[in-house]
PAMAR-986552 format. One record per residue (C-alpha): residue in one letter; y, x, z. Coordinates in pm, 1 decimal, padded with zeros to 6 digits. Each point is the difference from the previous one (the first is absolute). Layout:
% residues N
rodren_py_px_pz
a_Y_X_Z
...
This chain:
% residues 455
rodren_py_px_pz
m_-00482.3_-00614.1_04577.6
n_-00214.2_-00313.6_-00008.1
k_-00287.8_00083.1_00235.5
k_-00259.6_-00195.6_-00199.6
n_00061.1_00222.5_-00301.1
n_-00147.5_00337.8_00086.1
k_-00240.3_00063.7_-00282.6
l_-00031.7_00352.6_-00135.0
v_00231.3_00065.3_-00293.5
s_-00079.9_00282.8_-00242.9
i_00315.7_00140.8_-00159.0
i_-00078.4_00156.5_-00338.7
i_00265.4_00243.1_-00124.2
r_-00032.0_00151.1_-00347.0
t_00168.0_00336.8_-00044.8
k_00084.6_00253.1_-00270.1
n_00262.6_00259.6_00094.0
e_00177.0_-00229.2_00247.5
e_00105.8_00258.0_00258.5
r_00360.8_-00117.6_00008.6
w_-00115.7_-00354.1_00088.2
i_-00321.3_00030.3_00200.4
t_00161.5_00095.4_00331.4
p_00252.4_-00288.9_00019.4
c_-00269.5_-00238.0_-00126.7
l_-00250.4_00099.0_00271.1
k_00262.7_00015.8_00275.8
s_00095.3_-00358.5_-00076.1
i_-00364.4_-00109.9_00006.0
f_-00062.7_00163.8_00338.6
s_00303.1_-00178.7_00145.4
q_-00145.2_-00345.7_-00072.0
t_-00050.9_-00262.7_00271.2
y_-00343.0_-00078.9_-00146.9
r_-00208.7_00292.7_00116.5
n_-00358.1_-00072.4_-00114.6
f_-00005.5_00187.8_-00328.2
e_-00153.9_00295.9_-00174.7
i_00154.8_00200.0_-00282.3
l_-00183.7_00131.2_-00304.5
i_00169.2_00229.9_-00249.8
v_-00134.6_-00006.2_-00356.7
d_00145.0_00314.6_-00152.9
n_00008.4_00085.5_-00369.6
y_-00023.2_00376.5_00061.7
s_00360.7_00051.7_00104.7
t_00131.7_00349.5_-00066.1
d_00281.6_-00019.0_00256.1
k_-00017.1_-00042.5_00379.4
t_-00084.4_-00372.5_00001.1
v_-00343.4_00038.0_00157.6
e_00112.1_00266.9_00249.6
k_00283.0_-00224.1_00119.3
a_-00230.8_-00301.7_00023.2
k_-00238.6_00197.0_00221.1
q_00274.6_00028.7_00261.5
f_-00066.9_-00367.6_00073.7
k_-00311.2_-00178.3_00120.9
i_-00162.0_-00067.2_-00336.7
s_-00351.7_-00146.1_-00004.2
k_-00102.6_00135.3_-00340.1
i_00144.3_00197.6_-00288.1
l_-00184.0_-00078.8_-00321.2
k_00036.1_00179.6_-00330.6
i_00005.4_-00161.5_-00344.7
k_00018.1_00216.2_-00310.6
k_00028.1_-00247.8_-00286.6
f_00261.9_-00236.8_00131.1
f_00011.1_-00368.6_-00075.9
p_00184.8_-00219.2_00251.9
g_-00279.7_-00254.9_00043.8
k_-00261.2_00273.4_00031.4
a_00201.7_00175.1_00272.4
i_00044.4_-00324.0_00196.2
n_-00369.8_-00086.9_-00027.5
l_-00092.3_00348.7_00119.2
g_00223.8_-00037.7_00303.8
i_-00129.1_-00343.5_00094.9
k_-00364.7_00103.9_-00045.8
n_00053.9_00275.7_00255.4
s_00193.1_-00216.4_00243.3
k_-00109.5_-00223.0_00289.9
g_00275.3_-00259.2_00028.0
d_-00014.4_-00377.7_-00041.6
y_00319.7_00034.3_-00201.4
a_00117.7_00269.7_-00236.3
v_00368.8_00080.4_-00029.1
i_00080.8_00169.1_-00330.8
l_00313.6_00210.2_00019.5
s_00167.2_00246.4_-00233.0
a_00072.0_00333.5_00166.8
h_00364.6_-00035.5_-00102.3
a_00028.7_-00349.4_00152.9
i_00142.3_00018.5_00353.3
p_-00029.6_-00300.6_00236.4
t_00353.7_-00108.0_00090.9
n_-00075.7_-00093.8_00363.0
n_-00270.3_00002.0_00267.1
l_-00106.6_-00362.4_-00063.7
w_-00115.1_00067.9_-00358.1
l_-00374.8_00013.7_00073.1
e_00010.9_-00283.1_00252.6
k_00172.5_-00225.3_-00253.7
f_-00268.6_00081.4_-00258.1
v_-00289.0_-00076.9_00235.2
n_00155.1_-00321.9_00130.7
a_00064.2_-00118.8_-00355.5
i_-00351.9_00056.3_-00133.5
e_-00149.9_-00155.4_00315.5
e_00179.1_-00329.7_-00063.5
d_-00256.8_-00124.7_-00252.3
e_-00353.7_00113.9_-00082.6
k_00079.2_-00068.2_-00364.3
f_00267.1_00272.4_-00003.4
a_-00171.2_00285.0_-00185.6
g_00306.3_00219.9_00004.3
v_00360.8_00021.9_00112.6
y_00262.0_00224.7_-00156.1
g_00325.2_00096.1_00163.1
r_00359.1_00057.8_-00087.5
q_00119.6_00320.5_-00167.2
e_00356.0_00116.2_00056.3
p_00170.5_00283.7_-00188.7
m_00108.6_00333.5_00136.1
s_00369.4_00087.3_-00014.7
f_-00072.2_00237.9_-00290.1
s_-00238.3_-00224.0_-00196.7
p_00102.8_-00025.1_-00367.9
p_00203.7_-00314.4_-00080.1
s_-00279.6_-00152.5_-00211.1
d_-00244.5_00040.4_00289.7
k_00245.8_-00146.9_00249.1
r_00043.6_-00294.9_-00233.3
d_-00376.9_-00051.9_-00028.3
m_-00062.4_00006.7_00374.2
l_00296.8_-00213.2_00097.3
l_-00087.3_-00266.2_-00258.1
v_-00379.2_-00006.1_00039.9
f_-00037.7_00037.7_00375.8
g_00211.2_-00273.0_00155.2
l_00041.0_-00133.8_00351.9
d_-00209.2_-00318.2_-00024.2
r_-00369.6_-00014.0_00076.7
k_-00215.8_-00107.3_-00292.5
y_-00348.1_-00151.0_-00013.3
q_-00172.5_00062.1_-00332.3
t_-00282.7_-00212.5_-00132.5
k_00073.1_00050.6_-00372.6
d_00231.9_00299.3_-00021.3
s_-00204.3_00322.7_-00007.2
f_00286.2_00240.7_00070.4
f_-00104.9_00250.5_00268.2
h_00111.1_00353.6_00080.8
n_-00210.0_00275.1_00154.7
a_00288.1_00225.0_00097.3
n_00017.5_-00211.5_00316.9
s_-00281.4_-00248.8_00061.6
i_-00286.9_-00109.9_00223.0
i_-00330.1_-00146.9_-00123.3
r_-00298.1_-00160.0_00167.9
r_-00300.4_00232.0_-00007.2
k_-00261.7_-00273.5_-00043.5
v_00185.6_-00117.0_-00311.3
w_00011.9_00358.9_-00130.3
n_-00378.8_00014.8_00050.0
k_-00024.1_-00269.9_-00268.8
f_00291.2_00109.2_-00214.9
s_00080.9_00369.9_-00004.0
f_00277.5_00154.4_-00209.4
d_-00037.3_00087.0_-00367.5
e_-00071.1_00374.4_-00015.3
k_00084.0_00057.6_-00366.9
v_00358.2_-00122.2_-00039.9
t_00291.5_00238.1_00044.0
n_00245.6_-00260.5_00131.8
i_00027.7_-00350.5_00150.2
e_-00343.2_00012.0_00162.2
d_00158.8_-00218.4_00268.3
r_00093.3_-00281.8_-00237.8
i_-00339.5_00010.4_-00171.3
w_-00166.6_-00028.7_00342.3
a_00233.6_-00283.5_00099.0
q_-00081.7_-00186.9_-00318.8
k_-00371.2_00004.0_00091.3
i_00086.7_-00112.7_00352.3
i_00205.4_-00296.9_-00117.2
k_-00270.1_-00107.3_-00244.5
n_-00249.1_-00004.6_00286.7
n_00215.9_-00237.4_00205.1
y_00144.6_00251.1_00242.6
k_00369.9_00017.6_00085.2
l_00258.5_00274.5_00010.2
m_00309.8_00028.2_00215.2
y_00327.6_00185.6_-00019.6
e_00124.0_00096.9_00347.6
p_00355.2_00139.8_-00020.3
e_-00000.5_00106.7_00366.8
a_-00272.0_00259.7_-00071.7
s_00252.7_00223.9_-00169.9
v_00005.4_00358.0_-00122.9
y_00255.0_00231.6_-00158.4
h_-00125.2_00098.3_-00344.9
y_00203.3_00241.5_-00210.5
h_-00116.1_-00125.9_-00339.8
g_-00035.4_-00356.1_-00123.3
i_-00292.4_-00178.7_-00159.1
h_00089.6_00149.7_-00339.3
q_00066.2_00354.4_00126.6
n_00352.8_00035.3_-00136.6
s_-00102.2_-00173.9_-00323.2
d_-00231.5_00282.8_-00109.5
i_-00077.5_-00104.5_-00358.3
k_-00345.3_00157.5_-00014.3
r_-00098.7_-00169.3_00323.9
l_00145.2_-00334.3_-00111.8
k_-00197.9_00010.7_-00323.7
g_-00315.5_00078.3_00195.8
v_00060.1_-00293.9_00233.5
v_00057.3_-00241.4_-00288.3
k_-00313.3_00121.3_-00178.5
i_-00210.2_-00063.7_00310.1
i_00150.9_-00346.2_00047.1
e_-00075.1_-00091.3_-00360.0
e_-00359.1_00121.2_00030.3
k_-00081.5_-00136.9_00344.4
q_00201.8_-00316.6_00043.1
k_-00153.5_-00278.4_-00205.6
d_00288.6_-00241.3_00046.6
y_00255.1_00265.3_-00101.4
k_00224.0_-00110.7_-00283.3
t_00330.2_00096.0_-00156.1
g_00237.9_-00188.7_-00222.5
k_-00025.1_00066.2_-00371.3
l_00228.3_-00107.6_-00281.1
d_-00180.3_-00184.0_-00277.5
p_00119.6_00132.4_-00338.6
k_-00092.4_-00332.4_-00159.7
k_00264.4_-00168.6_00214.3
l_00274.9_00242.5_-00101.1
n_00224.7_-00008.4_-00303.7
i_-00093.6_00326.5_-00169.4
i_00154.1_00089.2_-00333.2
s_-00029.2_00294.3_-00236.1
i_00297.3_00157.7_-00175.0
i_-00075.1_00217.7_-00301.8
p_00303.9_00196.9_-00123.1
v_-00003.0_00088.1_-00371.7
r_00269.3_00202.0_-00174.5
g_00042.0_-00093.4_-00366.9
q_-00272.6_-00142.3_-00218.7
t_-00356.2_00027.8_00123.3
q_-00205.7_00231.5_-00218.0
k_-00327.7_-00068.7_-00175.9
l_-00320.1_00131.1_00151.7
y_-00316.7_-00043.4_-00204.3
g_00179.7_-00266.8_-00202.9
k_00104.9_-00197.9_00307.9
p_00324.9_-00007.7_00198.8
q_-00029.1_00263.4_00272.0
i_00136.7_-00241.5_00259.3
l_-00306.9_-00218.5_-00057.0
f_-00218.4_00226.1_00215.3
t_00230.8_-00014.8_00302.1
i_00057.2_-00375.9_-00024.8
k_-00374.1_-00047.9_-00034.5
a_-00062.9_00199.9_00321.7
a_00264.4_-00199.9_00188.7
k_-00143.6_-00332.0_-00121.3
k_-00340.6_00092.2_00141.5
s_00148.5_00028.1_00349.4
k_-00104.9_-00278.2_00239.4
f_00329.3_00028.9_00185.4
i_00279.3_00047.9_-00255.9
k_00168.9_-00335.9_-00062.2
d_00233.5_00098.6_-00283.6
i_00044.5_00298.8_-00230.4
y_00353.6_00094.5_-00101.8
v_00088.5_00244.3_-00275.6
s_00343.8_00156.6_00041.3
t_00111.5_00135.3_-00336.1
d_00309.8_00066.1_-00209.0
s_-00189.7_-00091.7_-00319.7
k_-00018.7_-00354.9_-00133.2
k_-00309.0_00095.3_-00202.7
t_-00176.9_00129.2_00310.0
a_00097.8_-00315.7_00188.2
k_-00143.2_-00217.7_-00276.4
i_-00328.5_00195.0_00001.4
a_-00020.9_-00014.8_00378.9
k_00052.0_-00378.0_00003.1
a_-00272.0_-00041.9_-00258.8
l_-00231.6_00197.8_00229.5
g_00068.7_-00230.3_00294.2
a_00276.8_00186.2_00183.5
k_00345.1_-00133.1_00088.6
c_00320.1_00147.9_-00142.2
p_00286.9_-00210.4_00137.2
f_00262.3_00263.6_-00084.4
i_00074.2_00292.1_-00230.3
r_00136.9_00281.1_00207.8
p_00315.4_00183.4_-00119.1
s_-00043.4_00310.1_-00213.3
n_00195.6_00217.6_00243.0
l_-00293.9_-00027.6_00241.8
s_-00210.2_00187.2_-00255.7
a_00223.5_00307.0_-00001.2
p_-00176.9_00328.9_00089.3
h_00193.6_00041.9_00325.3
v_-00098.3_-00344.1_00135.1
n_-00296.2_00015.6_00234.4
l_-00283.2_-00245.5_00031.9
e_00119.9_-00126.7_00338.0
e_00324.6_-00128.2_-00153.0
v_-00193.4_-00177.8_-00275.7
q_-00229.0_-00171.8_00248.5
k_00291.1_-00098.2_00224.4
y_00169.9_-00167.3_-00293.7
s_-00326.5_-00167.3_-00103.7
l_-00075.1_-00138.1_00345.5
n_00354.3_-00126.4_00037.3
k_-00028.5_-00196.3_-00326.9
i_-00338.4_-00141.6_00103.8
e_00122.4_-00104.2_00344.9
k_00305.5_-00168.7_-00151.3
k_-00246.4_-00223.3_-00184.0
g_-00123.5_-00120.1_00341.2
v_-00311.1_00218.7_00010.5
l_-00021.9_00176.7_00338.1
p_-00300.6_00233.8_-00001.3
d_-00172.9_00123.6_00314.2
l_-00136.5_00307.6_-00177.9
v_00076.7_00172.0_-00327.6
v_-00262.1_00181.9_-00206.7
h_00162.6_00270.5_-00210.5
l_-00200.5_00091.4_-00312.9
e_00095.5_00209.7_-00302.4
e_-00136.7_-00052.7_-00349.5
t_-00057.3_00372.4_-00049.4
f_-00326.2_-00018.6_00201.1
p_-00225.0_-00213.6_-00220.9
f_-00328.1_00109.1_00160.0
r_00071.2_-00099.9_00362.5
s_-00291.4_-00183.1_00161.1
y_00121.3_-00352.3_00070.2
e_-00198.0_-00011.5_00327.3
i_00230.8_00252.7_00165.8
i_00291.6_-00244.5_-00006.7
d_-00164.2_-00247.7_00237.3
e_-00153.5_00276.0_00208.6
m_00345.9_00150.1_00049.8
i_00149.8_-00336.7_00093.4
i_-00270.6_-00047.7_00262.4
r_00053.1_00354.8_00129.8
l_00373.6_-00060.7_00043.6
l_-00051.9_-00327.5_00187.3
q_-00283.7_00121.6_00220.9
d_00158.3_00329.4_00100.9
g_00359.4_-00122.1_00020.1
y_00146.0_00243.4_-00250.7
d_00346.1_-00040.9_-00148.3
t_-00126.4_00133.4_-00331.2
v_-00333.2_00104.9_-00148.8
i_-00010.3_00238.4_-00297.6
a_-00290.8_00088.1_-00225.9
a_-00084.3_00368.2_00034.1
y_-00256.6_00258.4_-00103.0
r_-00120.9_00320.1_00165.1
e_00100.2_00336.8_-00137.5
a_-00168.5_00314.9_00129.4
g_00189.3_00243.1_-00223.2
s_00300.7_00209.1_00095.5
m_00345.8_-00159.3_00012.4
w_00320.4_00158.5_-00128.0
y_00363.5_-00089.1_-00046.6
e_00258.0_00143.1_-00240.6
d_00322.8_00118.0_00161.3
s_00345.7_00022.3_-00158.1
d_-00075.5_00347.2_-00134.1
k_-00307.1_-00125.4_-00187.5
n_-00229.8_00176.1_00245.2
f_-00313.8_-00174.4_00120.0
r_-00069.6_00000.9_00371.5
r_-00319.7_-00104.3_00165.7
i_00027.2_-00278.5_00257.2
d_-00362.5_-00048.1_00110.0
k_-00186.9_00215.0_00252.0
g_-00133.9_00263.1_-00236.7
d_-00340.1_00109.7_-00120.9
i_-00282.9_-00082.2_00237.1
p_-00357.2_-00113.4_-00079.6
r_00007.1_-00328.7_-00189.8
e_-00211.5_-00187.7_00254.2
f_00256.5_00083.1_00269.8
k_00310.6_-00036.0_-00212.8
e_00241.3_-00266.4_00112.4
k_-00016.6_-00271.2_-00262.2
t_00317.9_-00169.2_-00111.0
l_00048.3_-00362.2_-00094.1
i_00226.6_-00059.0_-00297.3
g_00163.4_-00342.1_00009.3
v_00055.2_-00173.8_-00334.0
q_00211.5_-00312.0_00037.0
g_-00043.6_-00096.5_-00364.5
i_-00373.7_-00056.7_00039.7
c_00069.0_-00246.3_00279.4
c_00245.7_-00031.9_00285.0
i_-00004.6_-00292.7_00243.0
t_00318.0_-00043.6_00200.0
h_00222.0_-00248.0_00181.1
p_00300.3_-00139.5_-00186.8
e_00239.2_00109.2_00276.1
f_-00038.1_00363.8_-00109.8
i_00060.6_-00078.6_-00365.4
r_00318.5_-00187.1_00092.8
n_00121.5_00322.0_00162.0
k_-00058.9_00198.2_-00320.6
g_-00335.3_00144.2_00095.3
l_-00367.3_-00077.8_-00045.2
l_-00122.1_00169.0_00314.4
g_00023.9_-00095.1_00364.7
s_-00043.3_00247.2_00285.1
k_-00366.3_-00073.8_00076.2
i_-00185.2_00110.6_-00313.4
g_-00366.5_-00047.4_-00078.0
l_-00173.7_00193.6_-00277.1
f_-00288.4_-00169.6_-00178.9
e_-00229.3_00260.7_-00148.7
i_-00120.7_-00086.1_-00348.3
k_-00342.2_00128.6_-00098.4
n_-00006.6_-00065.8_-00373.9
k_00168.0_00288.3_-00182.5
l_00095.2_-00228.4_-00287.5
d_00225.0_-00201.1_00233.8
k_00253.5_00283.3_00005.1
f_00004.2_00063.7_-00376.8
e_00353.3_-00070.1_-00123.9
v_00100.1_-00082.8_-00357.4
r_00355.6_00105.1_-00079.4
n_-00008.3_00178.0_-00335.2
k_-00190.1_00025.2_-00326.7
k_-00248.9_00255.5_00134.4
d_-00078.7_-00215.8_00305.1
r_-00043.9_-00300.0_-00226.3
s_-00246.0_00183.0_-00221.7
i_-00215.5_00097.2_00299.1
a_00023.7_-00354.1_00142.3
e_-00108.8_-00161.0_-00325.9
k_-00305.9_00224.4_-00019.0
t_-00080.5_-00095.9_00358.1
i_00038.9_-00372.1_-00069.8
k_-00267.2_00027.5_-00269.1
t_-00252.6_00120.9_00255.9
i_00075.2_-00236.4_00290.5
k_00046.3_-00370.5_00041.3
i_00354.1_-00072.2_00112.6
């Protein structure tokens, strides 16, 4: 131990049911070459033997915190401590050797501008593979001096108390209080250091075995707290987005106008659709569509209009013909003429949703709170939802309707499908959007509706 470095170090250990870890953690601490330290336990009302086991060691204080937030627990520990430095250690982080604390103190003493030093984290033999990967990739063997990078990790760190007096930890965030603190430190011209020789064994990595709920919470905090945070976004205006409208036979009349007019009109109002293609087996429909501003570079064969042929086969054929013309779309907007009342705004909103959230496919959908049934081979109806419970608690179901609007990548259509594996549902609010016109009765209702609304 460097004799000039003998300042009191307060070791703050946060606990919550850590009885399997607390003994090896404390035994390692009490074996350190640097001896001038005190230990404070900040316990979140453990229900196991954590506190009892901790009391077997020379602990300065055991503090209790009921409503746990990581920054709040650390601040509580430091407020009740006496040291010039505060070591922040997870109860399940075990120093790997007896030089751990000495290495920390020597490192932070090197420069008055070092506000904090964080150490290496190495996996346990039984750590999940994703956690081993995280620790082995993030915590390397080279020292780092950080003047811009605000990465910091409180599972194994030491901070300067007089800096903490100016900049304490955020007490409201549920995660990454360390990186938020480090960001403030960097902005105030302090430095951070990574000291790999101050190493601990830590059974879980920085993402805790890729816990999705935790990861989402971390990202949300970063987006809210980090002003220079940014992510890449695809600009729909820079993509080649086309619409393909399949029509079987001759388009019908609706209120004296071709029914396909309403769908073409909605597609033309899109800010992102470059070209509108009508895929039809009818020369008359193709002529009407062209007059309305759509493209009809082919008449599809009549066998693709047979009852047994599904929509996916039709769209695969259509895309193939379009791509052979040298048009290579980045996205395809599938629309069907049987939904004349769709709100045109949903098309662009769905395109943006797909690009922002990284979906393979986004489908228009509406909520249905009623019961759901299916008809089996014996013509019996069987219920498939969860049964009769109060409406306000009933699980609501989203019904996807591809014909209203479906945004997808061409790769799926080429494989005889519209849908990828990562599906997004875009909930439509206007009940008229889902009204479908397929027969004479539908047409009669639609024509009465057209008289009362502007479409």
